[in-house]
C-alpha positions, 0 to 999 in steps of 0.5 A: 612569587605570589604564593604560587608553586615554584617552577623548577627547571634545569639550565637546559630547560630554561634555555628551551623555554626562552628559545620557544618564547623568542620564536613565538614572538617572531611568529606573532610579529610576522603574523600581524605584519602579514595579516593586518592589512587583510583583516582590516578589510575583512568582516567578522563572519569571514572564515579566514578571519575567525580561523586567524583569531583562533590561531592567534588566541592560541599563540597569545596564550602560549606566549603568556604561559611562557612569560609566566614561566620565565618570570617565576622559574628557579634553576635546579641547583646541585645540593650541598656536598653533605646532602648529595647522598639523598635524592633531590631535584636534579639527581640522576638515580639508578634503581632496581625494579623487578630485577631490572636496572632503570635510570632516570633524572628527577626534574620539575614537572615542566621537563618531565618526560619518562621516555627520555628518562626524566621523571617529575618530583611531583609524580608518584615515583618522584615523590616517593624517592625524594630524600631517600638514599642508596640502599633504601627500598621504596614501595609504590602503589599504582592506581591499579593497586599493584605494588612496585618496589624500587631499590636505590642503587646509585645517586649522582649529580652532574 
């Protein structure tokens, strides 16, 4: 992988990436078909021409980004049975924070979405929880120097 960091994705994440990629390829093809004739007869200072190229450049950049992801991803695999007592990528974790239970999944950066209960393994919380076990207490300092204690109550893998 050329020394680049691995891109970890769930099976669902890979499916979403591939679907987006296929949709963008269709959009690119449709844009080219529709705009080719008009643009051949256009000059570079035409506002529509400039806007088309700006939009097209953004589309191309996203397609390239998705191609890179598709070529370099690794599916998050369930750890060996003996390692499932510790938090790894793909773990569903139940923690107690300030007397309240919170549950989330540890995922790769591309799939992180805290409001959907998915946190990155590279986030401060994700990093601190990796390799920890049920009963461990982990103290995490926020940028505002506020300490939060996460008590690990349950770890499961689907």
